[in-house]
N, CA and C atoms as a LAMMPS dump frame, in Angstrom:
ITEM: TIMESTEP
0
ITEM: NUMBER OF ATOMS
666
ITEM: BOX BOUNDS ff ff ff
-5.0000000000000000e+02 5.0000000000000000e+02
-5.0000000000000000e+02 5.0000000000000000e+02
-5.0000000000000000e+02 5.0000000000000000e+02
ITEM: ATOMS id mol type element x y z
1 1 1 N -18.471 20.727 2.456
2 1 2 C -17.202 20.074 2.146
3 1 3 C -17.413 18.946 1.139
4 2 1 N -18.502 18.162 1.326
5 2 2 C -18.762 17.048 0.409
6 2 3 C -19.044 17.534 -0.995
7 3 1 N -19.731 18.693 -1.116
8 3 2 C -20.019 19.238 -2.439
9 3 3 C -18.743 19.707 -3.125
10 4 1 N -17.815 20.28 -2.335
11 4 2 C -16.539 20.71 -2.9
12 4 3 C -15.759 19.507 -3.393
13 5 1 N -15.728 18.43 -2.609
14 5 2 C -15.028 17.218 -3.025
15 5 3 C -15.625 16.667 -4.314
16 6 1 N -16.958 16.755 -4.421
17 6 2 C -17.622 16.25 -5.62
18 6 3 C -17.202 17.043 -6.846
19 7 1 N -17.133 18.378 -6.69
20 7 2 C -16.723 19.24 -7.807
21 7 3 C -15.284 18.951 -8.199
22 8 1 N -14.396 18.836 -7.19
23 8 2 C -12.989 18.561 -7.471
24 8 3 C -12.811 17.205 -8.127
25 9 1 N -13.601 16.209 -7.681
26 9 2 C -13.525 14.881 -8.282
27 9 3 C -13.951 14.916 -9.74
28 10 1 N -15.016 15.675 -10.038
29 10 2 C -15.5 15.787 -11.415
30 10 3 C -14.462 16.472 -12.299
31 11 1 N -13.865 17.545 -11.784
32 11 2 C -12.842 18.268 -12.545
33 11 3 C -11.629 17.384 -12.808
34 12 1 N -11.256 16.581 -11.81
35 12 2 C -10.056 15.759 -11.954
36 12 3 C -10.208 14.714 -13.038
37 13 1 N -11.467 14.361 -13.383
38 13 2 C -11.704 13.342 -14.401
39 13 3 C -12.035 13.941 -15.769
40 14 1 N -11.974 15.279 -15.854
41 14 2 C -12.177 15.93 -17.142
42 14 3 C -11.078 15.477 -18.1
43 15 1 N -11.442 15.032 -19.321
44 15 2 C -10.436 14.52 -20.263
45 15 3 C -9.269 15.462 -20.512
46 16 1 N -9.542 16.768 -20.593
47 16 2 C -8.467 17.723 -20.844
48 16 3 C -7.53 17.809 -19.643
49 17 1 N -8.105 17.8 -18.435
50 17 2 C -7.293 17.841 -17.222
51 17 3 C -6.432 16.592 -17.119
52 18 1 N -7.031 15.437 -17.441
53 18 2 C -6.29 14.177 -17.391
54 18 3 C -5.124 14.176 -18.364
55 19 1 N -5.338 14.697 -19.567
56 19 2 C -4.279 14.717 -20.573
57 19 3 C -3.108 15.577 -20.113
58 20 1 N -3.418 16.741 -19.535
59 20 2 C -2.359 17.638 -19.061
60 20 3 C -1.576 16.977 -17.94
61 21 1 N -2.289 16.358 -17.008
62 21 2 C -1.616 15.725 -15.875
63 21 3 C -0.752 14.552 -16.321
64 22 1 N -1.245 13.763 -17.246
65 22 2 C -0.476 12.613 -17.709
66 22 3 C 0.769 13.045 -18.471
67 23 1 N 0.695 14.18 -19.19
68 23 2 C 1.858 14.663 -19.929
69 23 3 C 2.941 15.158 -18.971
70 24 1 N 2.528 15.701 -17.822
71 24 2 C 3.497 16.256 -16.89
72 24 3 C 3.918 15.251 -15.811
73 25 1 N 3.297 14.074 -15.79
74 25 2 C 3.611 13.061 -14.783
75 25 3 C 4.987 12.47 -15.051
76 26 1 N 5.862 12.487 -14.05
77 26 2 C 7.253 12.059 -14.217
78 26 3 C 7.498 10.618 -13.788
79 27 1 N 6.459 9.92 -13.401
80 27 2 C 6.615 8.54 -12.963
81 27 3 C 6.249 8.382 -11.496
82 28 1 N 5.833 7.18 -11.124
83 28 2 C 5.34 6.927 -9.772
84 28 3 C 6.381 7.23 -8.702
85 29 1 N 7.584 6.688 -8.86
86 29 2 C 8.611 6.865 -7.838
87 29 3 C 8.982 8.327 -7.666
88 30 1 N 9.155 9.041 -8.772
89 30 2 C 9.49 10.462 -8.713
90 30 3 C 8.363 11.265 -8.098
91 31 1 N 7.131 10.926 -8.453
92 31 2 C 5.971 11.653 -7.913
93 31 3 C 5.96 11.611 -6.386
94 32 1 N 6.127 10.398 -5.825
95 32 2 C 6.024 10.269 -4.373
96 32 3 C 7.231 10.852 -3.643
97 33 1 N 8.398 10.738 -4.206
98 33 2 C 9.565 11.367 -3.579
99 33 3 C 9.39 12.883 -3.558
100 34 1 N 8.952 13.448 -4.679
101 34 2 C 8.721 14.893 -4.735
102 34 3 C 7.63 15.306 -3.748
103 35 1 N 6.598 14.518 -3.651
104 35 2 C 5.479 14.837 -2.763
105 35 3 C 5.927 14.889 -1.302
106 36 1 N 6.659 13.858 -0.867
107 36 2 C 7.139 13.853 0.526
108 36 3 C 8.18 14.942 0.761
109 37 1 N 9.047 15.155 -0.214
110 37 2 C 10.101 16.163 -0.059
111 37 3 C 9.521 17.566 0.087
112 38 1 N 8.339 17.793 -0.483
113 38 2 C 7.689 19.103 -0.405
114 38 3 C 6.751 19.211 0.793
115 39 1 N 6.793 18.218 1.672
116 39 2 C 5.973 18.274 2.878
117 39 3 C 4.625 17.606 2.754
118 40 1 N 4.39 16.889 1.656
119 40 2 C 3.132 16.189 1.472
120 40 3 C 3.042 14.942 2.349
121 41 1 N 1.859 14.356 2.393
122 41 2 C 1.613 13.185 3.23
123 41 3 C 1.28 11.965 2.374
124 42 1 N 1.034 10.861 3.057
125 42 2 C 0.648 9.638 2.358
126 42 3 C -0.783 9.677 1.84
127 43 1 N -1.542 10.677 2.242
128 43 2 C -2.904 10.828 1.75
129 43 3 C -3.931 10.71 2.867
130 44 1 N -5.165 11.102 2.547
131 44 2 C -6.232 11.148 3.546
132 44 3 C -6.529 9.788 4.151
133 45 1 N -6.319 8.723 3.383
134 45 2 C -6.613 7.381 3.882
135 45 3 C -5.721 6.933 5.016
136 46 1 N -4.628 7.636 5.247
137 46 2 C -3.71 7.293 6.336
138 46 3 C -3.923 8.153 7.572
139 47 1 N -5.037 8.887 7.603
140 47 2 C -5.329 9.782 8.711
141 47 3 C -6.798 9.625 9.121
142 48 1 N -7.122 10.099 10.335
143 48 2 C -8.509 10.144 10.776
144 48 3 C -9.177 8.787 10.921
145 49 1 N -10.487 8.791 10.736
146 49 2 C -11.285 7.579 10.893
147 49 3 C -10.852 6.48 9.931
148 50 1 N -10.434 6.872 8.718
149 50 2 C -10.002 5.878 7.738
150 50 3 C -8.791 5.104 8.244
151 51 1 N -7.817 5.822 8.788
152 51 2 C -6.625 5.162 9.327
153 51 3 C -6.979 4.292 10.53
154 52 1 N -7.897 4.766 11.353
155 52 2 C -8.307 3.998 12.534
156 52 3 C -8.947 2.673 12.129
157 53 1 N -9.826 2.723 11.127
158 53 2 C -10.485 1.486 10.675
159 53 3 C -9.468 0.506 10.107
160 54 1 N -8.565 0.996 9.296
161 54 2 C -7.539 0.128 8.716
162 54 3 C -6.699 -0.526 9.811
163 55 1 N -6.34 0.242 10.815
164 55 2 C -5.544 -0.304 11.915
165 55 3 C -6.322 -1.363 12.688
166 56 1 N -7.614 -1.125 12.886
167 56 2 C -8.444 -2.093 13.61
168 56 3 C -8.44 -3.446 12.905
169 57 1 N -8.608 -3.426 11.6
170 57 2 C -8.658 -4.678 10.835
171 57 3 C -7.322 -5.42 10.914
172 58 1 N -6.239 -4.732 10.597
173 58 2 C -4.935 -5.394 10.54
174 58 3 C -4.471 -5.829 11.931
175 59 1 N -4.635 -4.976 12.922
176 59 2 C -4.221 -5.35 14.274
177 59 3 C -4.959 -6.589 14.768
178 60 1 N -6.26 -6.664 14.494
179 60 2 C -7.046 -7.828 14.915
180 60 3 C -6.562 -9.094 14.215
181 61 1 N -6.273 -9 12.908
182 61 2 C -5.81 -10.179 12.17
183 61 3 C -4.423 -10.606 12.632
184 62 1 N -3.549 -9.654 12.869
185 62 2 C -2.201 -9.981 13.339
186 62 3 C -2.277 -10.753 14.655
187 63 1 N -3.126 -10.286 15.564
188 63 2 C -3.27 -10.955 16.857
189 63 3 C -3.92 -12.325 16.698
190 64 1 N -5.005 -12.392 15.929
191 64 2 C -5.736 -13.652 15.75
192 64 3 C -4.888 -14.733 15.097
193 65 1 N -4.102 -14.363 14.095
194 65 2 C -3.328 -15.333 13.312
195 65 3 C -1.963 -15.638 13.931
196 66 1 N -1.634 -14.971 15.007
197 66 2 C -0.349 -15.213 15.654
198 66 3 C 0.83 -14.765 14.828
199 67 1 N 0.669 -13.667 14.096
200 67 2 C 1.743 -13.142 13.247
201 67 3 C 2.86 -12.581 14.116
202 68 1 N 4.083 -12.959 13.809
203 68 2 C 5.235 -12.495 14.6
204 68 3 C 6.043 -11.402 13.902
205 69 1 N 5.893 -11.272 12.576
206 69 2 C 6.669 -10.258 11.844
207 69 3 C 5.892 -9.79 10.625
208 70 1 N 6.01 -8.501 10.342
209 70 2 C 5.286 -7.872 9.24
210 70 3 C 6.266 -7.134 8.342
211 71 1 N 6.164 -7.37 7.038
212 71 2 C 6.915 -6.599 6.048
213 71 3 C 5.911 -5.734 5.296
214 72 1 N 6.092 -4.426 5.367
215 72 2 C 5.157 -3.464 4.786
216 72 3 C 5.762 -2.893 3.515
217 73 1 N 5.154 -3.202 2.377
218 73 2 C 5.647 -2.73 1.075
219 73 3 C 4.972 -1.402 0.737
220 74 1 N 5.572 -0.31 1.228
221 74 2 C 5.027 1.022 1.016
222 74 3 C 4.648 1.661 2.333
223 75 1 N 5.626 1.901 3.197
224 75 2 C 5.333 2.405 4.547
225 75 3 C 4.916 3.864 4.562
226 76 1 N 5.254 4.623 3.509
227 76 2 C 4.839 6.018 3.438
228 76 3 C 5.396 6.856 4.573
229 77 1 N 4.606 7.839 5.025
230 77 2 C 5.106 8.78 6.029
231 77 3 C 5.03 8.242 7.451
232 78 1 N 4.466 7.045 7.641
233 78 2 C 4.449 6.418 8.956
234 78 3 C 3.253 6.758 9.819
235 79 1 N 2.333 7.601 9.339
236 79 2 C 1.189 7.947 10.181
237 79 3 C 0.294 6.741 10.433
238 80 1 N 0.044 5.949 9.4
239 80 2 C -0.742 4.726 9.578
240 80 3 C -0.04 3.768 10.543
241 81 1 N 1.254 3.68 10.442
242 81 2 C 2.029 2.789 11.294
243 81 3 C 1.919 3.177 12.761
244 82 1 N 1.674 4.458 13.029
245 82 2 C 1.544 4.914 14.399
246 82 3 C 0.397 4.253 15.151
247 83 1 N -0.555 3.666 14.412
248 83 2 C -1.704 2.998 15.026
249 83 3 C -1.541 1.483 15.063
250 84 1 N -0.427 0.993 14.529
251 84 2 C -0.229 -0.447 14.381
252 84 3 C 0.254 -1.108 15.666
253 85 1 N -0.091 -2.403 15.789
254 85 2 C 0.377 -3.233 16.898
255 85 3 C 0.975 -4.507 16.317
256 86 1 N 2.257 -4.421 15.935
257 86 2 C 2.951 -5.541 15.32
258 86 3 C 4.143 -5.933 16.198
259 87 1 N 4.379 -7.223 16.408
260 87 2 C 5.524 -7.639 17.226
261 87 3 C 6.865 -7.189 16.648
262 88 1 N 7.013 -7.325 15.329
263 88 2 C 8.265 -6.937 14.664
264 88 3 C 7.911 -6.455 13.266
265 89 1 N 8.531 -5.355 12.836
266 89 2 C 8.073 -4.676 11.618
267 89 3 C 9.248 -4.204 10.771
268 90 1 N 9.099 -4.393 9.459
269 90 2 C 10.042 -3.847 8.489
270 90 3 C 9.252 -3.058 7.453
271 91 1 N 9.549 -1.764 7.338
272 91 2 C 8.883 -0.919 6.362
273 91 3 C 9.805 -0.582 5.21
274 92 1 N 9.31 -0.793 3.988
275 92 2 C 10.072 -0.449 2.794
276 92 3 C 9.316 0.602 1.995
277 93 1 N 10.063 1.504 1.388
278 93 2 C 9.451 2.511 0.534
279 93 3 C 10.503 3.022 -0.445
280 94 1 N 10.107 3.271 -1.703
281 94 2 C 11.074 3.805 -2.675
282 94 3 C 11.423 5.265 -2.431
283 95 1 N 10.642 5.948 -1.588
284 95 2 C 10.945 7.349 -1.281
285 95 3 C 11.876 7.424 -0.083
286 96 1 N 13.087 7.906 -0.304
287 96 2 C 14.053 8.055 0.785
288 96 3 C 13.561 9.064 1.816
289 97 1 N 12.851 10.092 1.364
290 97 2 C 12.315 11.086 2.287
291 97 3 C 11.299 10.466 3.22
292 98 1 N 10.408 9.631 2.69
293 98 2 C 9.41 8.96 3.521
294 98 3 C 10.076 8.06 4.558
295 99 1 N 11.109 7.345 4.131
296 99 2 C 11.812 6.455 5.058
297 99 3 C 12.486 7.249 6.164
298 100 1 N 13.075 8.376 5.821
299 100 2 C 13.705 9.209 6.851
300 100 3 C 12.669 9.734 7.849
301 101 1 N 11.476 10.069 7.357
302 101 2 C 10.404 10.509 8.254
303 101 3 C 10.049 9.405 9.242
304 102 1 N 9.966 8.178 8.75
305 102 2 C 9.651 7.041 9.619
306 102 3 C 10.789 6.775 10.608
307 103 1 N 12.012 6.858 10.133
308 103 2 C 13.165 6.63 11.014
309 103 3 C 13.173 7.621 12.168
310 104 1 N 12.842 8.856 11.874
311 104 2 C 12.814 9.878 12.916
312 104 3 C 11.644 9.66 13.872
313 105 1 N 10.488 9.374 13.324
314 105 2 C 9.29 9.219 14.149
315 105 3 C 9.399 8.029 15.107
316 106 1 N 9.997 6.937 14.637
317 106 2 C 10.054 5.711 15.436
318 106 3 C 11.477 5.394 15.905
319 107 1 N 12.295 6.421 16.067
320 107 2 C 13.703 6.218 16.399
321 107 3 C 13.895 5.516 17.744
322 108 1 N 12.908 5.609 18.641
323 108 2 C 13.039 4.973 19.96
324 108 3 C 12.313 3.639 20.051
325 109 1 N 11.847 3.126 18.924
326 109 2 C 11.113 1.858 18.904
327 109 3 C 12.007 0.771 18.308
328 110 1 N 12.531 -0.137 19.133
329 110 2 C 13.461 -1.166 18.637
330 110 3 C 12.786 -2.277 17.843
331 111 1 N 11.46 -2.271 17.766
332 111 2 C 10.753 -3.328 17.013
333 111 3 C 10.543 -2.959 15.551
334 112 1 N 10.928 -1.748 15.159
335 112 2 C 10.645 -1.274 13.809
336 112 3 C 11.933 -0.909 13.064
337 113 1 N 12.033 -1.431 11.826
338 113 2 C 13.158 -1.127 10.943
339 113 3 C 12.619 -0.59 9.623
340 114 1 N 13.458 0.161 8.904
341 114 2 C 13.032 0.783 7.65
342 114 3 C 14.153 0.718 6.616
343 115 1 N 13.751 0.561 5.369
344 115 2 C 14.706 0.513 4.263
345 115 3 C 14.141 1.301 3.08
346 116 1 N 14.969 2.175 2.522
347 116 2 C 14.632 2.811 1.249
348 116 3 C 15.165 1.904 0.147
349 117 1 N 14.324 1.584 -0.836
350 117 2 C 14.759 0.629 -1.852
351 117 3 C 14.314 1.053 -3.242
352 118 1 N 15.059 0.61 -4.205
353 118 2 C 14.742 0.82 -5.614
354 118 3 C 14.081 -0.462 -6.114
355 119 1 N 12.78 -0.441 -6.428
356 119 2 C 12.08 -1.653 -6.844
357 119 3 C 12.727 -2.369 -8.023
358 120 1 N 13.425 -1.615 -8.881
359 120 2 C 14.043 -2.221 -10.063
360 120 3 C 15.419 -2.801 -9.768
361 121 1 N 15.92 -2.592 -8.556
362 121 2 C 17.265 -3.053 -8.216
363 121 3 C 17.257 -3.761 -6.867
364 122 1 N 16.365 -4.745 -6.763
365 122 2 C 16.256 -5.495 -5.514
366 122 3 C 16.013 -6.963 -5.822
367 123 1 N 16.851 -7.819 -5.268
368 123 2 C 16.666 -9.271 -5.369
369 123 3 C 16.861 -9.852 -3.983
370 124 1 N 15.955 -10.715 -3.552
371 124 2 C 16.052 -11.265 -2.202
372 124 3 C 15.721 -12.756 -2.179
373 125 1 N 16.418 -13.573 -2.974
374 125 2 C 16.134 -15.013 -2.973
375 125 3 C 16.447 -15.681 -1.635
376 126 1 N 17.31 -15.084 -0.826
377 126 2 C 17.646 -15.656 0.475
378 126 3 C 16.585 -15.371 1.534
379 127 1 N 15.647 -14.473 1.219
380 127 2 C 14.544 -14.211 2.131
381 127 3 C 14.853 -13.328 3.318
382 128 1 N 15.828 -12.439 3.206
383 128 2 C 16.142 -11.523 4.297
384 128 3 C 15.019 -10.521 4.52
385 129 1 N 14.283 -10.191 3.475
386 129 2 C 13.193 -9.213 3.58
387 129 3 C 11.841 -9.923 3.622
388 130 1 N 11.762 -10.975 4.375
389 130 2 C 10.551 -11.79 4.422
390 130 3 C 10.023 -11.86 5.851
391 131 1 N 8.691 -11.877 5.983
392 131 2 C 8.07 -11.973 7.296
393 131 3 C 6.896 -12.931 7.272
394 132 1 N 6.305 -13.151 8.431
395 132 2 C 5.089 -13.96 8.522
396 132 3 C 4.015 -13.419 7.578
397 133 1 N 3.935 -12.094 7.565
398 133 2 C 2.867 -11.414 6.826
399 133 3 C 3.453 -10.287 5.994
400 134 1 N 3.038 -10.199 4.744
401 134 2 C 3.39 -9.063 3.892
402 134 3 C 2.173 -8.156 3.779
403 135 1 N 2.392 -6.859 3.892
404 135 2 C 1.308 -5.89 3.958
405 135 3 C 1.41 -4.871 2.832
406 136 1 N 0.272 -4.61 2.199
407 136 2 C 0.184 -3.592 1.147
408 136 3 C -1.021 -2.713 1.447
409 137 1 N -0.764 -1.509 1.918
410 137 2 C -1.838 -0.61 2.356
411 137 3 C -2.058 0.521 1.351
412 138 1 N -3.044 0.364 0.498
413 138 2 C -3.424 1.372 -0.488
414 138 3 C -2.233 1.848 -1.319
415 139 1 N -1.516 0.877 -1.843
416 139 2 C -0.369 1.151 -2.706
417 139 3 C -0.685 0.804 -4.158
418 140 1 N -1.384 -0.292 -4.376
419 140 2 C -1.51 -0.863 -5.722
420 140 3 C -2.088 0.115 -6.732
421 141 1 N -3.106 0.884 -6.352
422 141 2 C -3.702 1.789 -7.343
423 141 3 C -2.866 3.039 -7.586
424 142 1 N -1.727 3.129 -6.908
425 142 2 C -0.778 4.211 -7.194
426 142 3 C 0.348 3.759 -8.127
427 143 1 N 0.317 2.513 -8.538
428 143 2 C 1.368 1.986 -9.41
429 143 3 C 0.915 2.123 -10.859
430 144 1 N 1.288 3.21 -11.473
431 144 2 C 0.798 3.539 -12.808
432 144 3 C 1.441 2.665 -13.885
433 145 1 N 2.74 2.453 -13.795
434 145 2 C 3.457 1.729 -14.843
435 145 3 C 3.254 0.215 -14.704
436 146 1 N 3.082 -0.467 -15.838
437 146 2 C 2.86 -1.919 -15.828
438 146 3 C 4.019 -2.668 -15.191
439 147 1 N 5.242 -2.307 -15.556
440 147 2 C 6.416 -3.007 -15.028
441 147 3 C 6.518 -2.83 -13.508
442 148 1 N 6.192 -1.647 -13.034
443 148 2 C 6.249 -1.386 -11.594
444 148 3 C 5.189 -2.202 -10.855
445 149 1 N 4.008 -2.29 -11.437
446 149 2 C 2.937 -3.1 -10.858
447 149 3 C 3.348 -4.572 -10.771
448 150 1 N 3.894 -5.103 -11.851
449 150 2 C 4.316 -6.513 -11.869
450 150 3 C 5.408 -6.759 -10.829
451 151 1 N 6.374 -5.866 -10.784
452 151 2 C 7.472 -5.997 -9.825
453 151 3 C 6.945 -5.957 -8.398
454 152 1 N 6.035 -5.035 -8.141
455 152 2 C 5.509 -4.865 -6.793
456 152 3 C 4.712 -6.084 -6.345
457 153 1 N 3.82 -6.56 -7.185
458 153 2 C 3.004 -7.709 -6.812
459 153 3 C 3.882 -8.93 -6.539
460 154 1 N 4.896 -9.118 -7.356
461 154 2 C 5.835 -10.225 -7.132
462 154 3 C 6.534 -10.065 -5.791
463 155 1 N 7.001 -8.851 -5.504
464 155 2 C 7.704 -8.582 -4.258
465 155 3 C 6.813 -8.823 -3.043
466 156 1 N 5.555 -8.417 -3.11
467 156 2 C 4.635 -8.6 -1.984
468 156 3 C 4.522 -10.08 -1.614
469 157 1 N 4.274 -10.923 -2.603
470 157 2 C 4.052 -12.334 -2.292
471 157 3 C 5.356 -13.062 -1.97
472 158 1 N 6.456 -12.607 -2.511
473 158 2 C 7.745 -13.206 -2.16
474 158 3 C 8.201 -12.792 -0.758
475 159 1 N 7.591 -11.744 -0.224
476 159 2 C 7.969 -11.258 1.108
477 159 3 C 7.161 -11.917 2.222
478 160 1 N 6.232 -12.8 1.864
479 160 2 C 5.336 -13.398 2.853
480 160 3 C 5.605 -14.883 3.051
481 161 1 N 5.72 -15.292 4.302
482 161 2 C 5.839 -16.707 4.641
483 161 3 C 4.471 -17.373 4.728
484 162 1 N 3.491 -16.656 5.325
485 162 2 C 2.19 -17.28 5.576
486 162 3 C 0.996 -16.487 5.067
487 163 1 N 1.03 -15.174 5.236
488 163 2 C -0.144 -14.366 4.906
489 163 3 C 0.236 -13.113 4.115
490 164 1 N -0.728 -12.644 3.317
491 164 2 C -0.613 -11.359 2.628
492 164 3 C -1.901 -10.593 2.892
493 165 1 N -1.773 -9.363 3.34
494 165 2 C -2.929 -8.481 3.504
495 165 3 C -2.791 -7.336 2.517
496 166 1 N -3.812 -7.157 1.701
497 166 2 C -3.845 -6.063 0.726
498 166 3 C -5.057 -5.187 1.005
499 167 1 N -4.816 -3.902 1.143
500 167 2 C -5.9 -2.929 1.246
501 167 3 C -5.9 -2.126 -0.05
502 168 1 N -6.913 -2.352 -0.871
503 168 2 C -6.998 -1.684 -2.169
504 168 3 C -8.391 -1.938 -2.732
505 169 1 N -8.646 -1.411 -3.911
506 169 2 C -9.865 -1.801 -4.611
507 169 3 C -9.486 -2.725 -5.758
508 170 1 N -10.48 -3.443 -6.252
509 170 2 C -10.224 -4.4 -7.33
510 170 3 C -11.009 -4.027 -8.575
511 171 1 N -11.168 -2.733 -8.788
512 171 2 C -11.869 -2.244 -9.963
513 171 3 C -10.857 -1.833 -11.026
514 172 1 N -11.315 -1.752 -12.257
515 172 2 C -10.459 -1.345 -13.374
516 172 3 C -10.906 0.037 -13.841
517 173 1 N -10.001 1.007 -13.765
518 173 2 C -10.331 2.363 -14.182
519 173 3 C -9.041 3.116 -14.465
520 174 1 N -8.757 3.348 -15.746
521 174 2 C -7.555 4.081 -16.133
522 174 3 C -7.76 5.593 -16.12
523 175 1 N -9.017 6.034 -16.075
524 175 2 C -9.302 7.463 -16.174
525 175 3 C -9.292 8.111 -14.802
526 176 1 N -8.162 8.041 -14.138
527 176 2 C -7.992 8.63 -12.82
528 176 3 C -6.997 9.778 -12.915
529 177 1 N -6.681 10.366 -11.774
530 177 2 C -5.637 11.38 -11.76
531 177 3 C -4.338 10.731 -12.201
532 178 1 N -3.348 11.551 -12.533
533 178 2 C -2.145 11.028 -13.179
534 178 3 C -1.404 9.996 -12.342
535 179 1 N -1.471 10.104 -11.001
536 179 2 C -0.705 9.197 -10.154
537 179 3 C -1.533 7.996 -9.671
538 180 1 N -2.674 7.75 -10.307
539 180 2 C -3.484 6.591 -9.938
540 180 3 C -3.873 5.78 -11.175
541 181 1 N -3.909 4.47 -10.986
542 181 2 C -4.397 3.568 -12.022
543 181 3 C -5 2.358 -11.321
544 182 1 N -6.294 2.217 -11.415
545 182 2 C -7.001 1.175 -10.68
546 182 3 C -7.066 -0.114 -11.496
547 183 1 N -6.689 -1.218 -10.86
548 183 2 C -6.616 -2.508 -11.537
549 183 3 C -7.296 -3.582 -10.69
550 184 1 N -7.746 -4.637 -11.343
551 184 2 C -8.254 -5.799 -10.618
552 184 3 C -7.065 -6.694 -10.287
553 185 1 N -6.401 -6.389 -9.187
554 185 2 C -5.19 -7.125 -8.817
555 185 3 C -5.496 -8.577 -8.446
556 186 1 N -6.757 -8.872 -8.09
557 186 2 C -7.105 -10.246 -7.699
558 186 3 C -6.878 -11.221 -8.842
559 187 1 N -7.064 -10.766 -10.07
560 187 2 C -6.826 -11.642 -11.226
561 187 3 C -5.336 -11.937 -11.385
562 188 1 N -4.5 -10.961 -11.056
563 188 2 C -3.051 -11.198 -11.096
564 188 3 C -2.691 -12.303 -10.109
565 189 1 N -3.267 -12.257 -8.926
566 189 2 C -2.971 -13.28 -7.924
567 189 3 C -3.428 -14.65 -8.404
568 190 1 N -4.626 -14.726 -8.956
569 190 2 C -5.155 -16.001 -9.447
570 190 3 C -4.257 -16.603 -10.526
571 191 1 N -3.745 -15.748 -11.418
572 191 2 C -2.964 -16.226 -12.556
573 191 3 C -1.5 -16.476 -12.207
574 192 1 N -0.962 -15.727 -11.26
575 192 2 C 0.477 -15.783 -10.997
576 192 3 C 0.861 -16.409 -9.663
577 193 1 N -0.069 -16.493 -8.729
578 193 2 C 0.215 -17.078 -7.422
579 193 3 C -0.904 -18.055 -7.036
580 194 1 N -1.061 -19.141 -7.798
581 194 2 C -2.15 -20.097 -7.53
582 194 3 C -2.008 -20.814 -6.185
583 195 1 N -0.816 -20.762 -5.592
584 195 2 C -0.619 -21.409 -4.291
585 195 3 C -1.158 -20.568 -3.132
586 196 1 N -1.662 -19.385 -3.449
587 196 2 C -2.274 -18.519 -2.458
588 196 3 C -3.786 -18.451 -2.689
589 197 1 N -4.559 -18.419 -1.599
590 197 2 C -6.009 -18.401 -1.694
591 197 3 C -6.552 -17.215 -0.899
592 198 1 N -7.611 -16.599 -1.43
593 198 2 C -8.269 -15.497 -0.724
594 198 3 C -9.074 -16.066 0.433
595 199 1 N -8.696 -15.719 1.645
596 199 2 C -9.339 -16.255 2.844
597 199 3 C -10.475 -15.37 3.338
598 200 1 N -10.295 -14.055 3.238
599 200 2 C -11.324 -13.13 3.726
600 200 3 C -11.285 -11.827 2.934
601 201 1 N -12.45 -11.191 2.882
602 201 2 C -12.54 -9.843 2.324
603 201 3 C -13.435 -9.026 3.251
604 202 1 N -12.992 -7.81 3.571
605 202 2 C -13.774 -6.923 4.423
606 202 3 C -13.906 -5.576 3.732
607 203 1 N -15.139 -5.131 3.519
608 203 2 C -15.397 -3.837 2.899
609 203 3 C -15.536 -2.763 3.969
610 204 1 N -15.26 -1.504 3.625
611 204 2 C -15.334 -0.434 4.631
612 204 3 C -16.764 -0.172 5.072
613 205 1 N -16.969 0.173 6.345
614 205 2 C -18.303 0.529 6.826
615 205 3 C -18.729 1.891 6.3
616 206 1 N -19.96 2.25 6.556
617 206 2 C -20.527 3.48 5.994
618 206 3 C -19.847 4.744 6.5
619 207 1 N -19.242 4.687 7.684
620 207 2 C -18.608 5.886 8.232
621 207 3 C -17.145 6.034 7.828
622 208 1 N -16.679 5.158 6.937
623 208 2 C -15.297 5.216 6.46
624 208 3 C -15.287 5.578 4.982
625 209 1 N -14.672 6.705 4.653
626 209 2 C -14.68 7.221 3.281
627 209 3 C -13.515 6.657 2.481
628 210 1 N -13.609 5.372 2.141
629 210 2 C -12.587 4.698 1.358
630 210 3 C -13.224 3.878 0.256
631 211 1 N -12.537 3.807 -0.886
632 211 2 C -12.945 2.895 -1.95
633 211 3 C -12.297 1.528 -1.77
634 212 1 N -11.338 1.451 -0.889
635 212 2 C -10.555 0.233 -0.712
636 212 3 C -11.223 -0.743 0.246
637 213 1 N -10.99 -2.032 -0.003
638 213 2 C -11.398 -3.106 0.895
639 213 3 C -10.149 -3.847 1.345
640 214 1 N -10.317 -4.712 2.338
641 214 2 C -9.215 -5.555 2.791
642 214 3 C -9.35 -6.955 2.209
643 215 1 N -8.217 -7.49 1.732
644 215 2 C -8.147 -8.837 1.177
645 215 3 C -7.059 -9.592 1.939
646 216 1 N -7.433 -10.691 2.57
647 216 2 C -6.472 -11.51 3.301
648 216 3 C -6.222 -12.798 2.527
649 217 1 N -4.977 -12.97 2.082
650 217 2 C -4.576 -14.182 1.37
651 217 3 C -3.741 -15.055 2.305
652 218 1 N -3.866 -16.371 2.132
653 218 2 C -3.001 -17.287 2.875
654 218 3 C -2.547 -18.398 1.949
655 219 1 N -1.427 -19.004 2.286
656 219 2 C -0.928 -20.121 1.5
657 219 3 C -1.853 -21.32 1.66
658 220 1 N -2.048 -22.042 0.585
659 220 2 C -2.993 -23.167 0.598
660 220 3 C -2.586 -24.266 1.557
661 221 1 N -1.304 -24.401 1.827
662 221 2 C -0.849 -25.516 2.667
663 221 3 C -0.896 -25.205 4.154
664 222 1 N -1.43 -24.028 4.533
665 222 2 C -1.517 -23.681 5.963
666 222 3 C -2.654 -24.438 6.612
């Protein structure tokens, strides 16, 4: 299986394959809506041992820091959420299909709410979509367009009262599959949100097949 993954990974980075995929790519929001509508999932990182490790980290931090509410920017199909232990939760996603999947899965859980939203048509200066902690779970490297990335990063930090948890990598690599673009998001935080400081970073253990690490930010005045 590992050899097959290696071959597929090599093929996916072939310049000709990349050019074809980029020409047919219809945009991040359309890609994910189409993917969920056709029965696709949030990806391998939201299942199995990878999902378990991610849940362990976030659940422990939520309990340790006394977090009372979580706003998740990119809830996806809800499989990762099934392992979560949050007192109160709001999941947002631009895919209406993904949100409907979450609504159905957690229909009997009164602690969880969901909203389908258009990132380009959302303003929340009153803070209705704000929680103790804002969460971004392997979303950033799926934001191909610059404007979408800027909008998303702004939304994440504006949605947090005290803490921001980001699960992603901080490498720069444009030569990925059409729906991925890897960026050093930590520099964006340094330049645009100086009132936030990186408190902790946790890298995945050897038995977890992820390129992503966890980054915990907190406001300097805490």
